[in-house]
N, C-alpha and C positions, 0 to 999 in steps of 0.2 A: 511429495509425501501425501499419504492418504488423508482423508478427512479426520479420522480418529487420531492419527499422529499429529495433525495440525492442532486439533482441539487440545491435546495434551501439551504440545510445545508452546502454544499461545495461551494456555491456561484459560480457555473459554468453555462455556457450555453451548449445547446445540442451539438453543433458542437465540442466544446472542449472536452466534455465527450466522444463523439464518436471517436475522434482522440486518446484520451488517452486509450480507450479500445482497439482500433486497434493496438496501440503500445504495448499493454499488460502492461501498467503502472498501470492500474486498471483492476481487474478481478472479476466482480460481479458474484454472484451465479445466475445461470439461472434456472428458473422454466419453466414449460410448457407454462405459459402465459406471464411472464415478467422477467426482471432482478431484483435482490434483492441486496441491498447494506447494509453494516454494518458500525458501528461507526469507525472501523479501516479503511474502505475505505474513509470515510470523512477525517480522520486524514492524510491519505496518499495523498489525493487530496490537502489538505492545504499545505503539505510538498512540493509537486510538484509545486504548485503555488508560494510558497516562493522561491524555487530554481530558477524558471524561472524569477520571478518578482524582488525579492530583491537581488538575487545574479547574475542574468543574465546568468544562465546556459542554453546552447542550448540543442536541442533535443538529440543529441548524448551523451552529458554529463549527461542528465537525465537518459538515458539508463544505463550508467555505474554506476552512483550513486545508483539508485534503485537496480541494481544487487548486488552491494556491501552491501547495507543495508539489503537486503534479505538474503544474505550469513551470515552476522553478526547475524541476528535474528535466523537463523537456527543453527549456532554454539552455541549461547547462550542456545537454547532449548536442544541441545545435551549435553552440559556441565551440565545443570541442571539435566537432566536424569541420567547422570553418577554419579553426586554427591549425588543424592537421593539413589542410590544403595550402597554407601560407608558407612562404619561404622562412627559414629560421630568422633571418635578419629583420623581418617585418613584425615579428611577435613582440 
């Protein structure tokens, strides 16, 4: 989705989006003409907004939480790959 579609779907303003990209909390796909966002980016933006708004997490805390969430997702992918290669009786 385009940047404008993302801003609408994520309910963000441009300044906030630019800050979040600068912090690497969101990493859009960049084409030669513009940035492109996915539904996962929208979900991550909602997660960040909830952490900041509902839970009062500061920017440093957001860094830590997102890093841990990313590690968790990576470990889940690695585990899924390992278990796909195992015989059914070993699972």
